[in-house]
C-alpha positions in Angstrom: -17.1 15.6 13.6 -18.5 17.3 10.5 -19.2 15.2 7.4 -16.4 16.8 5.3 -13.9 16.3 8.0 -15.0 12.7 8.6 -14.6 12.0 4.8 -11.2 13.6 4.8 -10.1 11.5 7.8 -11.4 8.3 6.2 -9.6 9.1 3.0 -6.3 9.8 4.8 -6.7 6.6 6.7 -7.2 4.6 3.5 -4.2 6.2 1.9 -2.1 5.5 4.9 -3.1 1.8 5.0 -2.5 1.5 1.3 1.0 3.0 1.7 1.9 0.6 4.5 0.6 -2.4 2.6 2.5 -1.5 -0.5 5.7 -0.8 1.4 5.3 -4.1 3.2 5.7 -5.9 -0.2 9.3 -4.8 -0.1 10.0 -6.9 3.0 8.7 -10.1 1.5 11.1 -12.8 0.3 10.9 -14.3 -3.2 8.9 -17.3 -2.0 6.3 -15.2 -0.3 6.0 -13.0 -3.4 5.5 -16.1 -5.6 2.8 -17.2 -3.2 0.8 -14.1 -3.9 1.6 -14.0 -7.6 4.1 -11.2 -7.7 7.7 -10.9 -8.9 10.4 -8.9 -7.2 10.0 -6.2 -9.9 6.2 -6.1 -9.3 6.8 -5.6 -5.6 9.3 -2.9 -6.2 7.0 -1.0 -8.5 4.1 -1.2 -6.1 6.2 -0.7 -3.0 7.7 2.6 -4.2 4.4 4.2 -5.4 3.4 7.4 -3.7 0.6 7.1 -1.1 -1.8 9.0 -3.3 -1.4 6.8 -6.3 
């Protein structure tokens, strides 16, 4: 694979992982959110960001 395509693929993969991680915050209960130092509002803000943000 060419270098530019390889970098593009890596970037898309990172963005996808970030999106899934952020979206996963929405599934956590309040106790789990407290354990990682987030509030429900924090999780909602992060979980609804666009994948490119």
